[in-house]
C-alpha positions in Angstrom: -29.3 33.3 9.9 -28.6 32.8 6.2 -31.6 34.1 4.2 -30.3 34.3 0.6 -32.0 32.2 -2.1 -28.6 31.3 -3.4 -27.0 28.0 -2.2 -24.9 28.8 0.9 -21.9 26.9 -0.6 -22.1 29.0 -3.8 -22.7 32.2 -1.9 -19.5 31.9 0.1 -17.4 30.0 -2.5 -17.2 27.0 -0.1 -17.4 24.4 -2.9 -14.4 25.9 -4.6 -12.4 26.1 -1.3 -13.4 22.5 -0.4 -12.2 21.2 -3.8 -9.0 23.1 -3.3 -8.5 21.7 0.2 -8.8 18.1 -1.2 -6.5 18.7 -4.2 -3.0 17.4 -4.2 -1.8 20.5 -6.0 -2.6 24.1 -4.8 -1.7 27.1 -6.9 -0.3 30.3 -5.4 -1.3 33.8 -6.6 2.2 34.4 -7.9 2.1 31.3 -10.2 4.0 29.0 -8.0 2.3 25.9 -6.4 2.3 23.5 -3.5 2.2 19.7 -3.7 0.8 17.7 -0.8 1.7 14.1 -0.3 0.6 12.0 2.7 2.5 8.9 3.9 2.0 6.6 6.9 4.7 8.6 8.8 4.2 12.2 7.8 2.8 14.8 5.5 5.2 16.2 2.9 4.6 19.6 1.3 6.7 20.6 -1.8 7.0 24.2 -2.9 7.6 25.0 -6.6 8.1 28.2 -8.5 5.8 27.0 -11.3 4.9 29.8 -13.8 6.4 32.6 -11.6 9.7 34.0 -13.0 9.8 37.3 -11.1 10.9 40.7 -12.2 14.3 40.9 -10.3 17.0 38.4 -9.6 16.4 34.7 -9.0 16.9 34.9 -5.2 14.2 37.5 -4.9 11.9 35.3 -7.0 12.5 32.3 -4.8 12.0 34.4 -1.6 8.7 35.8 -2.8 7.4 32.3 -3.7 8.6 30.9 -0.4 7.0 33.7 1.6 3.7 33.3 -0.2 3.9 29.5 0.2 4.5 29.8 4.0 1.3 31.7 4.4 -0.7 29.3 2.2 0.8 26.3 3.9 -0.4 27.5 7.3 -3.8 28.1 5.8 -4.0 24.6 4.2 -2.7 22.9 7.3 -5.7 24.4 9.2 -8.2 23.7 6.5 -7.1 20.1 6.0 -6.5 19.7 9.7 -3.2 17.9 9.3 -1.7 16.4 12.5 1.6 14.7 13.4 4.9 15.4 11.5 4.8 17.8 8.5 7.9 18.2 6.4 8.0 21.3 4.1 10.4 21.4 1.2 10.8 25.1 0.4 12.7 26.2 -2.7 16.4 26.3 -1.8 17.6 29.7 -0.7 21.2 30.8 -0.7 20.9 33.6 1.9 20.5 32.9 5.6 18.4 36.0 6.1 15.9 34.8 3.5 15.6 31.5 5.3 14.9 33.2 8.6 12.3 35.4 6.9 10.4 32.4 5.5 10.5 30.5 8.9 9.2 33.6 10.7 6.4 34.0 8.1 5.4 30.4 8.6 5.4 30.8 12.4 3.4 34.0 12.2 0.8 32.4 10.0 0.6 29.3 12.2 0.0 31.5 15.3 -3.6 32.1 14.0 -4.2 28.4 14.3 -6.0 27.3 17.5 -4.3 23.9 17.4 -0.8 24.0 18.8 2.2 23.4 16.4 5.9 23.6 16.7 8.4 24.6 13.9 12.0 23.5 13.6 14.6 25.8 12.0 15.2 25.4 8.3 18.0 22.9 7.3 20.7 23.6 4.7 18.6 21.8 2.1 15.6 24.2 2.7 13.6 21.6 4.7 11.4 22.7 7.6 10.1 20.1 10.0 7.0 21.0 12.0 4.6 19.1 14.2 1.0 19.8 14.8 -1.2 18.3 17.6 -3.4 15.6 16.2 -6.9 16.4 17.5 -9.2 14.5 15.1 -9.3 13.0 11.6 -8.1 15.3 8.9 -10.4 16.5 6.1 -9.0 14.0 3.6 -9.8 11.0 5.9 -13.4 12.3 6.5 -14.3 13.1 2.9 -12.2 10.6 0.9 -11.6 6.9 0.7 -8.7 4.8 -0.7 -8.9 3.9 -4.4 -10.1 0.3 -4.8 -7.8 -0.1 -7.9 -4.6 1.2 -6.5 -5.2 0.7 -2.7 -4.6 4.4 -2.1 -1.1 4.5 -3.8 -2.3 6.9 -6.5 -0.8 4.7 -9.3 -2.0 1.5 -11.0 -0.1 -0.9 -13.3 -0.4 -0.2 -17.0 -2.7 -2.3 -19.2 0.3 -3.9 -20.8 1.8 -4.8 -17.4 -1.6 -6.4 -16.3 -1.8 -8.3 -19.6 1.7 -9.7 -19.3 1.2 -10.8 -15.7 -2.1 -12.4 -16.7 -0.5 -14.3 -19.6 2.3 -15.5 -17.2 -0.4 -16.7 -14.8 -2.0 -18.7 -17.7 1.3 -20.2 -18.6 1.9 -21.2 -14.9 -1.5 -22.9 -14.8 -0.7 -24.8 -18.0 2.5 -26.1 -16.5 0.8 -27.2 -13.3 -2.3 -29.0 -14.6 -3.0 -32.0 -16.8 -6.3 -30.6 -18.0 -6.4 -29.9 -21.7 -8.9 -27.0 -21.4 -8.5 -23.8 -19.4 -11.3 -21.2 -19.1 -11.2 -17.6 -18.1 -13.2 -14.4 -18.3 -11.7 -10.9 -18.6 -12.9 -7.3 -18.4 -13.4 -5.3 -21.6 -10.1 -3.4 -21.7 -8.0 -6.5 -21.0 -10.1 -8.5 -23.4 -9.5 -6.0 -26.2 -5.8 -6.0 -25.5 -5.6 -9.8 -25.6 -7.5 -9.9 -28.9 -5.1 -7.4 -30.4 -1.8 -8.3 -28.7 -2.1 -11.6 -26.8 -3.7 -14.0 -29.3 -0.3 -15.1 -30.8 1.0 -15.9 -27.3 -2.1 -18.0 -26.5 -1.8 -19.7 -29.9 1.9 -20.6 -29.2 1.0 -21.8 -25.7 -1.7 -24.0 -27.2 0.8 -25.3 -29.8 3.6 -26.0 -27.3 1.7 -27.3 -24.3 -1.3 -28.7 -26.0 -3.9 -26.7 -24.2 -7.2 -25.2 -25.4 -8.3 -21.8 -24.1 -12.0 -21.0 -23.7 -12.6 -17.4 -22.8 -15.0 -14.5 -22.9 -15.1 -10.8 -22.2 -17.3 -10.1 -19.2 -18.7 -6.5 -19.2 -19.6 -6.9 -15.6 -16.0 -7.3 -14.6 -13.9 -4.2 -13.9 -12.3 -3.3 -17.3 -8.8 -4.6 -16.5 -9.6 -7.5 -14.2 -9.6 -11.2 -15.0 -10.9 -14.4 -13.4 -9.7 -18.0 -14.0 -13.0 -19.9 -14.1 -11.8 -23.5 -14.3 -9.5 -26.1 -15.7 -12.0 -28.8 -16.5 -14.6 -28.9 -19.4 -17.7 -29.3 -17.2 -16.7 -26.5 -14.8 -15.8 -24.2 -17.7 -19.0 -24.8 -19.5 -21.1 -24.2 -16.4 -19.3 -20.9 -15.5 -19.3 -19.5 -19.1 -23.0 -19.9 -19.4 -23.4 -17.2 -16.7 -21.3 -14.7 -18.6 -23.3 -12.3 -20.9 
Protein backbone atom coordinates (compact mmCIF):
# COMPACT_ATOMS: atom_id res chain seq x y z
CA UNK A 1 0.00 0.00 0.00
CA UNK A 2 1.34 3.44 -0.98
CA UNK A 3 1.37 5.69 2.10
CA UNK A 4 3.53 8.66 1.09
CA UNK A 5 2.00 12.14 1.13
CA UNK A 6 3.67 12.79 -2.20
CA UNK A 7 1.70 12.22 -5.39
CA UNK A 8 2.34 8.63 -6.52
CA UNK A 9 3.12 9.80 -10.06
CA UNK A 10 5.74 12.27 -8.76
CA UNK A 11 7.16 9.77 -6.26
CA UNK A 12 7.98 7.17 -8.91
CA UNK A 13 8.58 9.63 -11.80
CA UNK A 14 5.63 8.18 -13.70
CA UNK A 15 4.57 11.51 -15.18
CA UNK A 16 7.97 11.97 -16.80
CA UNK A 17 8.00 8.39 -18.12
CA UNK A 18 4.47 8.74 -19.47
CA UNK A 19 5.39 11.95 -21.27
CA UNK A 20 8.44 10.21 -22.72
CA UNK A 21 6.35 7.25 -23.85
CA UNK A 22 4.03 9.58 -25.82
CA UNK A 23 6.82 11.65 -27.36
CA UNK A 24 7.84 11.22 -31.01
CA UNK A 25 11.50 11.71 -30.08
CA UNK A 26 13.27 9.87 -27.24
CA UNK A 27 16.81 10.82 -26.23
CA UNK A 28 19.40 8.20 -25.35
CA UNK A 29 21.88 8.59 -22.48
CA UNK A 30 24.79 8.88 -24.93
CA UNK A 31 23.24 11.87 -26.73
CA UNK A 32 21.74 9.92 -29.61
CA UNK A 33 17.97 9.72 -30.07
CA UNK A 34 15.11 7.66 -31.46
CA UNK A 35 12.26 8.91 -33.64
CA UNK A 36 8.95 7.01 -33.67
CA UNK A 37 6.53 7.31 -36.59
CA UNK A 38 3.30 5.35 -36.94
CA UNK A 39 1.58 4.57 -40.23
CA UNK A 40 -1.46 2.47 -41.09
CA UNK A 41 0.80 -0.46 -42.02
CA UNK A 42 3.60 -0.35 -39.45
CA UNK A 43 5.61 1.49 -36.82
CA UNK A 44 8.93 2.94 -38.00
CA UNK A 45 11.75 3.68 -35.55
CA UNK A 46 14.74 5.74 -36.70
CA UNK A 47 18.04 5.74 -34.77
CA UNK A 48 20.26 8.86 -34.88
CA UNK A 49 23.66 9.65 -33.34
CA UNK A 50 22.47 13.15 -32.37
CA UNK A 51 24.93 14.90 -30.06
CA UNK A 52 27.06 11.80 -29.48
CA UNK A 53 30.42 11.93 -31.27
CA UNK A 54 32.30 9.25 -29.32
CA UNK A 55 35.89 9.06 -28.15
CA UNK A 56 37.23 6.50 -30.63
CA UNK A 57 36.61 5.88 -34.32
CA UNK A 58 33.31 6.41 -36.09
CA UNK A 59 32.39 2.70 -36.22
CA UNK A 60 32.73 2.40 -32.43
CA UNK A 61 30.54 5.48 -32.01
CA UNK A 62 27.87 4.00 -34.26
CA UNK A 63 28.02 0.61 -32.52
CA UNK A 64 27.65 2.15 -29.06
CA UNK A 65 24.66 4.24 -30.19
CA UNK A 66 22.98 1.27 -31.88
CA UNK A 67 23.49 -0.99 -28.84
CA UNK A 68 21.98 1.59 -26.52
CA UNK A 69 19.18 2.17 -29.02
CA UNK A 70 18.39 -1.57 -29.17
CA UNK A 71 17.86 -1.69 -25.42
CA UNK A 72 15.75 1.48 -25.36
CA UNK A 73 13.68 0.37 -28.37
CA UNK A 74 12.73 -2.87 -26.60
CA UNK A 75 11.75 -0.83 -23.54
CA UNK A 76 9.69 1.66 -25.56
CA UNK A 77 7.98 -1.13 -27.49
CA UNK A 78 6.80 -2.58 -24.16
CA UNK A 79 5.82 0.80 -22.68
CA UNK A 80 3.93 1.92 -25.78
CA UNK A 81 2.57 -1.60 -26.35
CA UNK A 82 3.25 -1.55 -30.07
CA UNK A 83 1.85 -4.41 -32.11
CA UNK A 84 2.11 -5.61 -35.70
CA UNK A 85 5.08 -4.84 -37.96
CA UNK A 86 7.87 -2.67 -36.54
CA UNK A 87 10.68 -1.48 -38.83
CA UNK A 88 13.87 -0.24 -37.13
CA UNK A 89 16.35 1.87 -39.08
CA UNK A 90 19.62 1.50 -37.18
CA UNK A 91 22.61 3.64 -38.10
CA UNK A 92 24.46 1.94 -40.96
CA UNK A 93 27.32 -0.29 -39.77
CA UNK A 94 30.12 -1.50 -42.00
CA UNK A 95 31.10 -4.54 -39.93
CA UNK A 96 29.00 -7.72 -39.98
CA UNK A 97 30.01 -8.53 -36.42
CA UNK A 98 28.66 -5.17 -35.23
CA UNK A 99 25.36 -5.87 -36.98
CA UNK A 100 25.07 -9.25 -35.24
CA UNK A 101 25.86 -7.64 -31.86
CA UNK A 102 23.05 -5.12 -32.27
CA UNK A 103 20.49 -7.74 -33.35
CA UNK A 104 21.49 -9.96 -30.38
CA UNK A 105 21.16 -6.99 -28.01
CA UNK A 106 17.69 -6.27 -29.38
CA UNK A 107 16.59 -9.91 -29.04
CA UNK A 108 17.95 -10.13 -25.47
CA UNK A 109 16.12 -6.96 -24.46
CA UNK A 110 12.90 -8.17 -26.07
CA UNK A 111 13.14 -11.49 -24.21
CA UNK A 112 12.01 -9.65 -21.06
CA UNK A 113 8.75 -8.78 -22.80
CA UNK A 114 5.80 -11.03 -21.92
CA UNK A 115 4.27 -10.38 -25.35
CA UNK A 116 5.74 -12.58 -28.05
CA UNK A 117 7.84 -10.94 -30.78
CA UNK A 118 9.99 -12.09 -33.70
CA UNK A 119 13.09 -10.35 -35.10
CA UNK A 120 14.39 -10.69 -38.67
CA UNK A 121 18.13 -10.38 -39.36
CA UNK A 122 19.49 -6.95 -40.26
CA UNK A 123 19.53 -6.02 -43.95
CA UNK A 124 22.50 -4.49 -45.78
CA UNK A 125 20.92 -1.06 -45.25
CA UNK A 126 20.82 -1.47 -41.48
CA UNK A 127 17.07 -2.20 -41.36
CA UNK A 128 15.63 -4.67 -38.87
CA UNK A 129 12.07 -5.88 -39.28
CA UNK A 130 10.28 -7.31 -36.27
CA UNK A 131 6.74 -8.30 -35.44
CA UNK A 132 5.03 -8.18 -32.07
CA UNK A 133 1.74 -9.81 -31.22
CA UNK A 134 -1.08 -7.27 -31.09
CA UNK A 135 -2.91 -7.87 -27.80
CA UNK A 136 -4.70 -4.58 -27.14
CA UNK A 137 -4.64 -0.91 -28.12
CA UNK A 138 -1.25 0.77 -27.82
CA UNK A 139 -0.64 3.57 -25.34
CA UNK A 140 -0.92 6.26 -27.99
CA UNK A 141 -4.38 5.04 -29.09
CA UNK A 142 -5.59 5.00 -25.47
CA UNK A 143 -4.29 8.40 -24.34
CA UNK A 144 -4.25 10.45 -27.56
CA UNK A 145 -6.60 11.43 -30.35
CA UNK A 146 -6.10 12.66 -33.92
CA UNK A 147 -5.50 16.37 -34.42
CA UNK A 148 -8.69 18.00 -35.68
CA UNK A 149 -6.66 20.44 -37.80
CA UNK A 150 -4.35 18.01 -39.57
CA UNK A 151 -6.42 14.77 -39.29
CA UNK A 152 -3.53 13.10 -37.52
CA UNK A 153 -0.93 13.78 -40.22
CA UNK A 154 1.18 16.01 -37.99
CA UNK A 155 1.34 18.81 -40.58
CA UNK A 156 -1.09 21.54 -41.57
CA UNK A 157 -1.05 23.92 -44.58
CA UNK A 158 0.66 27.26 -44.03
CA UNK A 159 -1.42 30.40 -43.55
CA UNK A 160 -0.35 31.60 -47.00
CA UNK A 161 -1.49 28.31 -48.59
CA UNK A 162 -4.87 28.51 -46.83
CA UNK A 163 -5.33 32.13 -47.93
CA UNK A 164 -4.45 31.37 -51.57
CA UNK A 165 -6.86 28.43 -51.67
CA UNK A 166 -9.55 30.61 -50.11
CA UNK A 167 -9.07 33.41 -52.65
CA UNK A 168 -9.25 30.86 -55.47
CA UNK A 169 -12.52 29.62 -53.99
CA UNK A 170 -13.88 33.18 -53.98
CA UNK A 171 -12.83 33.62 -57.61
CA UNK A 172 -14.54 30.35 -58.56
CA UNK A 173 -17.77 31.44 -56.85
CA UNK A 174 -17.61 34.77 -58.69
CA UNK A 175 -17.37 33.02 -62.04
CA UNK A 176 -20.29 30.71 -61.28
CA UNK A 177 -22.88 33.10 -59.91
CA UNK A 178 -24.70 36.14 -61.24
CA UNK A 179 -25.06 37.69 -57.79
CA UNK A 180 -23.29 41.02 -57.39
CA UNK A 181 -22.66 40.50 -53.65
CA UNK A 182 -20.74 37.71 -51.95
CA UNK A 183 -20.40 37.40 -48.19
CA UNK A 184 -18.00 35.43 -46.04
CA UNK A 185 -16.61 35.28 -42.52
CA UNK A 186 -13.07 34.29 -41.58
CA UNK A 187 -11.12 33.41 -38.47
CA UNK A 188 -8.80 35.99 -36.90
CA UNK A 189 -5.50 34.79 -38.39
CA UNK A 190 -6.89 34.44 -41.89
CA UNK A 191 -8.70 37.78 -41.55
CA UNK A 192 -5.50 39.58 -40.60
CA UNK A 193 -3.69 37.97 -43.52
CA UNK A 194 -6.42 39.05 -45.96
CA UNK A 195 -6.32 42.61 -44.65
CA UNK A 196 -2.53 42.75 -45.09
CA UNK A 197 -2.03 40.69 -48.24
CA UNK A 198 -5.35 39.84 -49.88
CA UNK A 199 -7.09 43.21 -50.14
CA UNK A 200 -5.52 44.03 -53.54
CA UNK A 201 -6.67 40.65 -54.94
CA UNK A 202 -10.23 41.24 -53.76
CA UNK A 203 -10.15 44.79 -55.12
CA UNK A 204 -8.99 43.56 -58.54
CA UNK A 205 -11.61 40.79 -58.51
CA UNK A 206 -14.28 43.37 -57.76
CA UNK A 207 -12.99 45.58 -60.58
CA UNK A 208 -12.73 42.78 -63.17
CA UNK A 209 -15.86 40.75 -62.34
CA UNK A 210 -18.03 43.50 -60.88
CA UNK A 211 -18.61 41.84 -57.48
CA UNK A 212 -18.95 43.35 -54.03
CA UNK A 213 -17.44 41.48 -51.08
CA UNK A 214 -18.96 41.81 -47.63
CA UNK A 215 -16.98 40.09 -44.91
CA UNK A 216 -16.12 40.09 -41.26
CA UNK A 217 -13.65 38.45 -38.92
CA UNK A 218 -15.45 35.99 -36.65
CA UNK A 219 -13.53 35.38 -33.38
CA UNK A 220 -15.63 32.27 -32.78
CA UNK A 221 -14.27 30.56 -35.90
CA UNK A 222 -10.97 28.63 -35.69
CA UNK A 223 -8.20 31.19 -36.49
CA UNK A 224 -7.48 29.90 -40.01
CA UNK A 225 -10.95 28.79 -41.09
CA UNK A 226 -13.47 30.55 -43.33
CA UNK A 227 -17.14 30.20 -44.19
CA UNK A 228 -18.95 31.43 -47.30
CA UNK A 229 -22.20 32.74 -45.87
CA UNK A 230 -24.12 33.68 -48.98
CA UNK A 231 -24.28 35.13 -52.48
CA UNK A 232 -27.46 37.18 -52.10
CA UNK A 233 -27.96 40.48 -50.28
CA UNK A 234 -30.72 39.31 -47.93
CA UNK A 235 -28.94 36.10 -46.99
CA UNK A 236 -25.67 37.94 -46.37
CA UNK A 237 -27.29 40.57 -44.21
CA UNK A 238 -29.10 37.96 -42.11
CA UNK A 239 -25.96 35.89 -41.55
CA UNK A 240 -23.64 38.81 -40.82
CA UNK A 241 -25.90 40.09 -38.08
CA UNK A 242 -25.04 36.98 -36.07
CA UNK A 243 -21.30 37.60 -36.31
CA UNK A 244 -19.84 39.54 -33.31
